C-alpha positions, 0 to 999 in steps of 0.5 A: 634112638634115631628119629624116623625119617620116612614119615608120610601123611598117612602115618601122622593120621594113624598116629593122631587117630590112635592118640585121641582115641587112647587119650580122649583128647588131642596131643598137647602140642606138635612137639609132644606128638613128634616126640611120642612117635619118634620123628622130627617136629618139622616132618609134621609141618611138611603135611599139616599146619595144625592138628585142626587141618589134620582133622579136616583132612581125615574126613576128606580121606574118608571121602577119597576112599569112598570114591576109590571103591566106587570107581572100581565098580563097573556097575557104578559107572553105569548107574544114573545119578540117583543110584550113584548117590545111593552107592556113595552113601552106602559106601561112605557110611561103611567107611565111617562105621569102620572108624566110628569111634574116631568119628564120634569123638571128632563130632560129638565130644565138642558140642560146638556145632560150628567147630564140627562144621569146620572139621567137615569143611574139606569134606563139604568141598569134595562132596559138593564138587561130587554132586556138581558132577553127578549130572543131576537132571533139573529144569532148565531155567534158561537164564545164567544167573538163575542157573547158578543160583539153582546149582548152588541151591542143589549142592547146599541142599545135598550137603544138608542132607548128608549132614542130617544123615550123619547125625542120624547115623551118630544117634542110631542104636540099631543092629548094624545101623540098619535104620541108617540104611533105611534112612539113606534109601528113603531120604535119597529117593525123596530128594530126587522125587522133589527135584524130578522135572517131569511133573513140573515140565508137564505143568508148564506145558499145560500152562502154555497150552491154556495161555495159547488157548485163551489168546486164540479164544479172544 
């Protein structure tokens, strides 16, 4: 039988996800994987250097598909940062739910947390870049090094929040994962309340007022 030649990255990902869900483990080798699906082994290496890299790309694709859905929405374009992030979460977890069997296998089969985090490395890069471009309003520290530290902290805390939500969703046994929806709403609301600059600015203005008054009174 002639080998398949028009193999795309999406085909390899579909083959791989189907294989691991059917056999509960990754293919023994790229050679065996190619043979099972009737394509030349070299076609695999045109897109991925290993199964590990392919796994990482799957979660990146979930992210890309989420953004593709959001960018088609006129409502999303008019949202502020808080509601954009909420929309991202709801859409992203809808896509994860549609692929839940694979996600559970990829993240729960191996109890090595470091390996799970490595699987999510491409997702982290895309997600933190997304956070960076959300234009979340924080207090202006007026100093370049402090601004960089603040922005890095914001992205890392947002990533941690996504990981916590992912863990909650993996453990969620409620009908249609309703508890995850509530968790998303409350956690995003709480995170934005924590970085809300308005109360902090008010305290700073009040402190400046007291300082000036003290100077004048002396």
